[in-house]
C-alpha positions as CSV (number, residue, x, y, z in Angstrom):
1,M,9.9,24.7,11.6
2,G,6.7,23.9,9.6
3,K,5.3,20.4,9.3
4,N,6.1,20.1,5.6
5,K,9.7,21.2,6.1
6,I,10.2,18.6,8.9
7,L,8.7,15.8,6.8
8,S,10.9,16.9,3.8
9,K,14.0,16.8,5.9
10,L,13.0,13.3,7.1
11,N,12.2,12.3,3.5
12,I,8.6,11.4,4.5
13,R,5.8,12.1,2.1
14,D,2.6,13.8,3.4
15,Y,0.2,12.1,1.1
16,N,-2.8,13.6,3.0
17,N,-1.5,17.1,2.2
18,E,-1.0,16.1,-1.5
19,L,-4.5,14.8,-1.8
20,E,-5.9,18.0,-0.2
21,K,-4.1,20.1,-2.8
22,I,-5.5,17.9,-5.6
23,L,-9.0,18.2,-4.1
24,E,-8.7,22.0,-4.0
25,N,-8.9,22.0,-7.8
26,K,-11.9,19.5,-8.0
27,L,-15.6,20.4,-7.9
28,F,-16.4,17.5,-5.6
29,S,-18.8,17.8,-2.8
30,Y,-17.7,18.1,0.8
31,D,-18.8,14.5,1.5
32,V,-16.8,13.2,-1.5
33,K,-13.6,15.0,-0.4
34,N,-14.0,13.7,3.1
35,L,-14.6,10.1,1.8
36,L,-11.4,10.3,-0.3
37,L,-9.4,11.6,2.6
38,S,-10.8,8.8,4.8
39,M,-10.0,6.2,2.2
40,L,-6.4,7.4,1.9
41,Y,-6.1,7.3,5.7
42,K,-7.2,3.7,5.8
43,I,-4.7,2.8,3.0
44,E,-1.8,4.5,4.8
45,N,-2.8,3.0,8.2
46,A,-3.0,-0.6,6.8
47,Y,-0.3,-0.6,4.1
48,R,2.6,-1.8,6.3
49,D,0.6,-4.8,7.5
50,Y,-0.7,-5.5,3.9
51,E,2.8,-5.6,2.3
52,T,4.3,-7.6,5.2
53,V,1.7,-10.4,5.0
54,K,1.3,-10.4,1.2
55,V,5.0,-9.8,0.2
56,E,4.2,-9.5,-3.5
57,G,2.7,-6.2,-4.6
58,P,3.5,-2.6,-5.3
59,S,5.3,-0.5,-2.7
60,K,3.3,1.9,-0.6
61,K,4.8,4.8,-2.6
62,E,3.8,3.2,-5.9
63,F,0.3,2.3,-4.7
64,I,-0.6,5.7,-3.2
65,E,1.0,7.7,-6.0
66,N,-1.2,5.7,-8.5
67,I,-4.4,6.5,-6.5
68,L,-3.5,10.2,-6.4
69,R,-2.8,10.2,-10.1
70,I,-6.2,8.6,-10.8
71,I,-8.0,11.2,-8.6
72,R,-6.1,14.0,-10.3
73,E,-6.2,12.9,-13.9
74,K,-9.1,10.5,-14.3
75,A,-11.8,11.4,-11.8
76,L,-13.8,14.3,-13.2
77,K,-17.1,13.8,-11.4
78,I,-18.0,11.7,-8.3
79,L,-21.5,11.4,-7.0
80,L,-22.2,9.7,-3.7
81,V,-25.7,8.1,-3.2
82,K,-27.5,6.7,-0.2
83,P,-29.5,3.4,-0.2
84,G,-33.1,4.0,-1.1
85,A,-32.4,7.4,-2.7
86,P,-33.7,8.0,-6.3
87,E,-30.0,8.4,-7.5
88,A,-29.3,4.9,-6.1
89,K,-32.2,3.2,-8.0
90,E,-30.1,2.0,-11.0
91,L,-27.3,0.6,-8.7
92,E,-29.9,-1.2,-6.5
93,Q,-31.7,-2.7,-9.5
94,K,-28.4,-4.1,-10.8
95,N,-27.4,-5.2,-7.3
96,V,-24.0,-3.3,-7.5
97,K,-22.4,-0.7,-5.3
98,Y,-20.9,1.6,-7.9
99,K,-21.0,2.6,-11.6
100,V,-18.0,3.8,-13.6
101,D,-18.1,5.8,-16.8
102,K,-14.4,5.7,-18.0
103,E,-15.0,7.7,-21.1
104,N,-16.4,10.7,-19.1
105,G,-14.4,10.1,-15.9
106,E,-17.6,9.7,-13.8
107,I,-18.2,7.6,-10.7
108,V,-21.5,7.0,-8.9
109,C,-21.2,5.0,-5.7
110,F,-22.3,4.4,-2.2
111,Q,-20.5,6.2,0.6
112,N,-17.9,3.6,1.6
113,E,-14.1,3.7,1.4
114,F,-13.8,0.2,0.0
115,V,-16.4,0.9,-2.7
116,M,-14.7,4.2,-3.6
117,L,-11.3,2.6,-4.0
118,T,-12.9,-0.1,-6.2
119,A,-14.5,2.5,-8.4
120,L,-11.3,4.5,-8.7
121,L,-9.2,1.5,-9.7
122,K,-11.9,0.5,-12.2
123,L,-11.8,4.0,-13.7
124,D,-8.1,3.5,-14.5
125,Q,-8.2,-0.2,-15.5
126,T,-6.6,-1.0,-18.8
127,N,-6.4,-4.4,-20.4
128,A,-3.5,-6.7,-19.4
129,N,-0.8,-7.1,-22.0
130,L,-0.4,-10.9,-22.5
131,E,1.4,-13.2,-24.9
132,I,-1.2,-15.7,-26.0
133,P,-1.0,-18.6,-28.5
134,Y,-4.7,-18.4,-29.7
135,D,-6.9,-15.3,-30.2
136,Y,-9.9,-16.9,-28.4
137,L,-7.9,-17.0,-25.1
138,E,-7.6,-13.2,-25.0
139,E,-11.0,-12.3,-23.6
140,P,-11.1,-14.7,-20.6
141,L,-7.5,-14.3,-19.7
142,I,-7.7,-10.5,-19.8
143,E,-10.8,-10.6,-17.6
144,L,-9.0,-13.0,-15.2
145,I,-5.9,-10.9,-14.8
146,N,-7.8,-7.6,-14.5
147,Q,-10.2,-8.8,-11.9
148,G,-7.5,-10.7,-10.1
149,R,-5.3,-7.6,-10.0
150,L,-8.2,-5.5,-8.8
151,D,-9.1,-7.9,-5.9
152,S,-5.4,-8.1,-5.0
153,M,-5.1,-4.3,-4.7
154,L,-8.3,-4.0,-2.7
155,E,-7.0,-6.3,0.0
156,V,-5.2,-3.3,1.6
157,I,-8.5,-2.0,3.1
158,R,-10.6,-5.1,2.6
159,D,-8.6,-7.4,4.9
160,F,-6.4,-5.1,7.0
161,N,-7.6,-2.5,9.5
162,G,-4.2,-1.4,11.0
163,W,-4.0,-4.0,13.7
164,S,-5.3,-7.3,12.3
165,W,-5.5,-9.5,9.2
166,D,-9.1,-10.8,8.5
167,I,-10.0,-12.1,5.0
168,V,-13.5,-10.8,4.0
169,T,-14.3,-13.4,1.5
170,K,-17.7,-12.0,0.6
171,E,-16.1,-8.8,-0.7
172,I,-13.8,-10.6,-3.1
173,G,-15.2,-9.9,-6.6
174,D,-14.2,-13.3,-8.0
175,I,-13.0,-16.0,-5.6
176,K,-11.8,-18.5,-8.2
177,G,-10.3,-15.7,-10.4
178,N,-8.5,-14.4,-7.3
179,F,-7.1,-17.9,-6.5
180,L,-5.7,-18.2,-10.1
181,Y,-4.2,-14.7,-10.0
182,Q,-2.6,-15.1,-6.6
183,N,-0.9,-18.3,-7.9
184,L,0.6,-16.4,-10.7
185,L,1.6,-13.4,-8.6
186,L,3.2,-15.3,-5.7
187,L,5.2,-17.5,-8.1
188,N,6.2,-14.9,-10.7
189,G,6.1,-11.6,-8.8
190,K,4.8,-8.4,-10.4
191,N,5.9,-9.4,-13.9
192,I,3.3,-12.1,-14.3
193,N,4.2,-14.7,-16.9
194,I,1.4,-17.3,-17.3
195,K,3.8,-19.5,-19.3
196,K,6.1,-20.1,-16.3
197,T,5.2,-23.8,-16.3
198,K,3.2,-25.5,-19.1
199,K,1.0,-27.6,-16.8
200,M,-0.1,-24.6,-14.6
201,Y,-0.4,-22.5,-17.7
202,N,-2.8,-24.9,-19.4
203,T,-4.9,-25.4,-16.2
204,I,-5.2,-21.7,-15.6
205,I,-6.2,-21.1,-19.2
206,K,-8.8,-23.9,-18.9
207,M,-10.2,-22.5,-15.7
208,S,-10.3,-18.9,-17.0
209,I,-12.3,-20.1,-20.1
210,Q,-14.6,-22.2,-17.9
211,K,-15.4,-19.1,-15.8
212,Y,-16.0,-17.0,-18.9
213,L,-18.3,-19.6,-20.4
214,A,-20.3,-19.9,-17.2
215,N,-21.3,-16.2,-17.5
216,K,-24.4,-16.0,-19.6
217,E,-23.6,-12.3,-20.4
218,N,-20.8,-13.5,-22.6
219,E,-23.2,-14.8,-25.2
220,D,-21.2,-13.8,-28.2
221,Y,-18.0,-15.4,-26.9
222,I,-19.9,-18.6,-26.0
223,Q,-21.1,-18.9,-29.6
224,K,-17.7,-18.0,-31.0
225,F,-16.0,-20.6,-28.7
226,E,-18.4,-23.4,-29.9
227,E,-17.7,-22.4,-33.5
228,I,-13.9,-22.6,-32.9
229,K,-14.2,-26.0,-31.3
230,K,-16.2,-27.2,-34.3
231,A,-13.7,-25.7,-36.8
232,K,-10.7,-27.2,-35.1
233,K,-12.3,-30.7,-35.1
234,E,-13.2,-30.3,-38.8
235,R,-9.6,-29.2,-39.5
236,L,-8.2,-32.2,-37.7
237,D,-10.5,-34.5,-39.7
238,L,-9.0,-32.9,-42.9
239,F,-5.5,-33.8,-41.7
240,E,-6.7,-37.4,-41.6
241,H,-7.4,-37.2,-45.4
242,K,-4.5,-35.5,-47.0
243,R,-6.0,-35.0,-50.5
244,D,-9.0,-33.2,-49.0
245,L,-6.6,-31.1,-46.9
246,L,-4.6,-30.0,-50.0
247,D,-7.8,-29.0,-51.8
248,K,-8.9,-27.0,-48.8
249,I,-5.5,-25.3,-48.5
250,T,-5.7,-24.3,-52.2
251,E,-9.1,-22.7,-51.6
252,E,-7.9,-20.9,-48.6
253,K,-4.9,-19.5,-50.4
254,K,-7.1,-18.2,-53.2
255,E,-9.4,-16.6,-50.6
256,Y,-6.5,-15.0,-48.8
257,T,-5.0,-13.7,-52.1
258,K,-8.4,-12.2,-53.1
259,Q,-8.8,-10.4,-49.8
260,I,-5.2,-9.0,-50.0
261,E,-5.9,-7.7,-53.5
262,Q,-9.1,-6.0,-52.2
263,I,-7.2,-4.4,-49.3
264,D,-4.5,-3.2,-51.7
265,R,-7.1,-1.6,-54.0
266,T,-8.7,0.2,-50.9
267,L,-5.3,1.4,-49.6
268,N,-4.4,2.9,-53.0
269,N,-7.8,4.7,-53.6
270,N,-8.9,7.5,-51.3
271,E,-12.6,7.1,-52.3
272,L,-12.6,3.4,-51.6
273,L,-10.8,4.1,-48.3
274,K,-13.5,6.6,-47.2
275,K,-16.2,4.2,-48.3
276,E,-14.7,1.4,-46.2
277,Y,-14.4,3.8,-43.2
278,Y,-18.1,4.7,-43.3
279,E,-19.2,1.1,-43.9
280,R,-17.3,-0.2,-41.0
281,N,-18.3,2.5,-38.6
282,K,-22.0,2.2,-39.6
283,N,-22.2,-1.2,-37.9
284,L,-20.0,-0.5,-34.8
285,P,-21.2,0.8,-31.4
286,N,-19.9,4.2,-30.4
287,K,-17.2,3.0,-28.1
288,E,-15.7,0.8,-30.8
289,K,-15.9,3.2,-33.8
290,I,-12.8,3.8,-35.8
291,F,-11.4,7.3,-35.0
292,S,-10.2,8.4,-38.4
293,V,-9.3,7.2,-41.9
294,S,-5.6,7.1,-41.0
295,Y,-6.5,4.8,-38.1
296,L,-8.4,2.6,-40.6
297,V,-5.2,2.4,-42.7
298,G,-3.4,0.9,-39.7
299,I,-6.2,-1.7,-39.3
300,L,-6.1,-2.7,-42.9
301,E,-2.3,-3.1,-42.9
302,K,-2.6,-5.4,-39.9
303,E,-5.3,-7.4,-41.6
304,R,-3.1,-7.6,-44.7
305,K,-0.2,-8.9,-42.7
306,K,-2.3,-11.5,-41.1
307,L,-3.6,-12.7,-44.5
308,L,0.0,-13.0,-45.7
309,E,0.8,-15.1,-42.6
310,G,-2.1,-17.3,-43.5
311,I,-0.7,-17.9,-47.0
312,E,2.7,-18.7,-45.5
313,E,1.0,-21.2,-43.1
314,C,-0.7,-22.9,-46.0
315,N,2.6,-23.2,-47.9
316,K,4.3,-24.7,-44.8
317,I,1.6,-27.3,-44.2
318,I,2.4,-28.9,-47.6
319,L,5.9,-29.7,-46.4
320,P,6.1,-33.3,-44.9
321,K,7.8,-32.2,-41.6
322,E,5.5,-29.3,-41.1
323,Y,2.5,-31.4,-41.8
324,V,3.3,-33.8,-39.0
325,E,4.1,-30.9,-36.6
326,Q,0.9,-29.0,-37.4
327,K,-1.2,-32.2,-37.1
328,S,0.3,-32.9,-33.6
329,K,-0.4,-29.3,-32.5
330,L,-3.9,-29.5,-33.8
331,E,-4.5,-32.8,-31.9
332,E,-3.2,-31.2,-28.7
333,E,-5.4,-28.1,-29.1
334,T,-8.5,-30.1,-29.9
335,R,-8.0,-32.3,-26.9
336,F,-7.6,-29.1,-24.8
337,L,-10.8,-27.6,-26.2
338,E,-12.8,-30.8,-25.7
339,S,-11.6,-30.9,-22.0
340,I,-13.2,-27.6,-21.2
341,Q,-16.5,-27.8,-19.3
342,I,-18.5,-25.0,-17.8
343,D,-18.0,-26.2,-14.2
344,I,-14.7,-25.6,-12.5
345,Y,-13.7,-28.8,-10.8
346,R,-12.0,-29.1,-7.5
347,N,-9.4,-31.3,-9.2
348,D,-8.3,-28.3,-11.3
349,I,-7.7,-26.2,-8.2
350,V,-5.7,-29.1,-6.6
351,E,-3.6,-29.6,-9.7
352,I,-2.6,-25.9,-9.7
353,C,-1.7,-26.0,-6.0
354,K,0.4,-29.1,-6.5
355,E,2.4,-27.5,-9.3
356,F,2.8,-24.3,-7.3
357,L,4.2,-26.2,-4.3
358,E,6.5,-28.3,-6.5
359,N,7.9,-25.1,-7.9
360,V,8.3,-23.7,-4.4
361,K,10.2,-26.8,-3.3
362,N,12.7,-26.3,-6.1
363,I,13.1,-22.6,-5.2
364,I,13.7,-23.4,-1.5
365,K,16.3,-26.1,-2.4
366,G,18.2,-23.5,-4.4
367,I,18.5,-21.0,-1.5
368,N,21.9,-20.9,0.1
369,E,23.8,-19.0,2.8
370,E,24.3,-15.9,0.5
371,N,20.6,-15.4,-0.2
372,K,19.1,-17.0,3.0
373,N,16.9,-13.9,3.6
374,K,14.7,-15.3,0.8
375,L,13.6,-18.0,3.2
376,I,11.8,-15.3,5.3
377,T,10.0,-14.2,2.2
378,W,8.8,-17.7,1.6
379,I,7.6,-18.2,5.2
380,Y,5.2,-15.3,4.6
381,K,4.3,-16.4,1.1
382,I,3.4,-20.0,2.1
383,R,1.5,-18.7,5.1
384,Y,-0.4,-16.3,2.8
385,Y,-0.9,-19.0,0.2
386,R,-2.5,-21.4,2.7
387,Y,-5.2,-18.7,3.5
388,I,-6.2,-17.9,-0.2
389,P,-9.9,-18.6,-0.4
390,I,-11.1,-21.2,-3.0
391,S,-14.8,-20.8,-2.0
392,E,-16.8,-18.7,0.5
393,T,-16.1,-21.3,3.3
394,E,-12.7,-22.9,2.3
395,S,-9.1,-21.9,1.7
396,V,-6.2,-23.7,0.1
397,R,-5.1,-25.1,3.5
398,D,-8.4,-27.0,3.7
399,L,-7.6,-29.2,0.7
400,Q,-6.7,-32.5,2.3
401,E,-5.1,-33.6,-1.0
402,L,-2.3,-31.1,-0.3
403,N,-1.4,-32.1,3.2
404,N,1.6,-34.2,2.3
405,L,3.0,-31.7,-0.2
406,F,2.6,-28.8,2.3
407,E,4.4,-30.9,4.9
408,E,7.3,-31.5,2.5
409,V,7.6,-27.8,1.7
410,I,7.2,-26.6,5.4
411,R,9.8,-29.2,6.6
412,L,12.2,-28.1,4.0
413,I,11.8,-24.4,4.9
414,I,12.2,-25.2,8.7
415,K,15.3,-27.3,8.1
416,K,16.9,-24.5,6.1
417,L,15.9,-21.8,8.6
418,Q,17.6,-23.7,11.4
419,K,20.6,-24.6,9.3
420,F,21.2,-20.9,8.5
421,R,20.5,-20.0,12.2
422,I,17.5,-17.8,11.3
423,W,15.0,-19.7,13.6
424,D,16.0,-21.1,17.0
425,T,16.6,-24.8,17.5
426,F,14.9,-25.5,20.8
427,S,14.8,-29.3,20.9
428,E,16.9,-32.2,19.7
429,N,13.7,-34.0,18.7
430,Q,13.3,-33.0,15.0
431,E,9.7,-34.3,14.8
432,L,8.8,-32.1,17.8
433,N,10.5,-29.2,16.2
434,Y,8.3,-29.6,13.1
435,K,5.0,-30.0,15.1
436,I,5.7,-26.8,17.0
437,L,7.0,-24.7,14.1
438,K,4.5,-25.7,11.5
439,E,1.9,-23.8,13.5
440,I,3.6,-20.6,12.4
441,F,2.2,-21.2,9.0
442,N,-1.3,-21.2,10.4
443,T,-1.0,-18.1,12.6
444,K,-2.4,-14.7,11.5
445,I,0.1,-12.8,13.5
446,I,1.2,-10.1,11.1
447,Y,4.9,-9.7,12.0
448,L,6.3,-13.2,12.4
449,Q,9.5,-11.7,13.8
450,S,7.5,-10.6,16.9
451,I,6.5,-14.2,17.8
452,N,7.5,-15.5,21.2
453,I,6.9,-19.2,22.1
454,Q,6.4,-20.5,25.7
455,C,6.3,-24.2,26.6
456,R,5.3,-26.1,29.7
457,F,5.1,-29.8,30.3
458,E,2.2,-31.2,32.4
459,N,1.1,-34.9,32.8
460,K,2.8,-36.0,29.6
461,V,1.3,-33.1,27.6
462,L,3.5,-30.4,26.2
463,I,1.5,-27.1,26.0
464,V,2.9,-24.6,23.5
465,E,1.7,-21.0,23.6
466,Y,2.4,-18.6,20.7
467,Y,2.6,-14.9,21.7
468,D,2.4,-11.8,19.5
469,D,5.1,-10.0,21.6
470,T,3.3,-10.3,24.9
471,V,-0.3,-11.1,23.8
472,I,-1.2,-14.8,23.5
473,D,-2.4,-15.6,20.0
474,S,-2.9,-19.4,20.0
475,S,-1.8,-22.6,21.7
476,L,-0.9,-26.2,20.8
477,E,-1.0,-29.5,22.8
478,V,1.5,-32.3,22.1
479,H,1.1,-35.6,23.9
480,I,4.6,-36.9,24.6
481,D,6.1,-39.1,27.4
482,S,9.1,-36.9,28.1
483,V,10.7,-33.8,26.6
484,K,13.7,-31.6,26.8
485,I,12.9,-28.2,25.6
486,K,13.5,-24.5,26.3
487,K,10.6,-23.1,28.3
488,K,10.6,-19.8,26.6
489,F,12.3,-18.6,23.4
490,K,11.9,-16.1,20.6
491,L,11.3,-17.7,17.2
492,F,13.8,-15.6,15.2
493,M,17.4,-15.6,16.5
């Protein structure tokens, strides 16, 4: 029986064979094809470890099928370059490892599986679809989610090699962006909702804008942001002087009405429509040009709708109740805008972690006998969370301000694990139980179910050794006068 028939009967996908068939129809060089096959091998080899440690993320099937789709449908030309070669000059000048031309489906990159995977994912990247309260939040939030999702997917071959988990911090595209994204992912799952909690939502927005403003390449946005801050403050000042506000609203309504009338004239006159089409395209770069006159009609209709909403808002502000509500919202937004500085403060990171852990505590408290397997998921999630980098040298677990809260969460998880008889109870001394078991949240053993623990007591010192099956991983010393404890036990019952 052939290999494919055997795999088919076992319901196992031969992704290597599928990729080879795709590559038969591609005019890629021999080296490119080999690199793509090597990249796929690394993904397949590491994926089980990756999804075990991370918990949240696409299934192996979803992940690999997506990569195969990108190669089949999006990658039209791939050029590998070597350091120092003439073709690599542009990359080296910009200090980057790849270049992607999404419009033409082209990739230029160095010969490396991680770089190739990065370029392929970039080739397919589309903007995140987010519900946002203010237009000026869109750019920084989309960049945050897109870069965070990219870094998260690249972990599979960045941090896993088929037998160990080792976080390569220097290869993370955006450490602080990755931190923010992982908070959202671990708390919400794949369906990221940044409004899950208002406090975390506001802090993440603030940090995403701070990051965006710190990038001097975003010059247009920086100018726009300062103008928005100024406009909001001026608007709030008007609310303090109601007569001036009413005059301003009257002027705004007149302007909105004038613009609506102009749009209506354009929509009802083909010559004016064509003129508007050419005028707008004349000042737009190629990638932003309006495709057709019919597409322009859709744009104008959206602009008209927004202007009508503006008139409605003006009418509402005149009402006493609405006036008070609008003023309150404006005060809140102005305070928020004024609080944004370019530097990201450590306190912001700590606040997000605190809210994350408070949410986790509530989730753990809600787990009962019927859904007790969720506890195992949260062991992995908390362990992973503690190792999320917040800088090139620090991770979340290094934040001393979180020690007490981490202890509360870990104690709660341990207590429930033993209550539901998932983890062994090896001592009547609950404090000793905690000291020994909390180390599980520091280990980098990939499969926690394979952990064996051995104890020996010598000269008032309890020596605890943690084994990955039969291989020792780490040890702990506890100074104690006397102890009654099992000498050897498997963590999971």
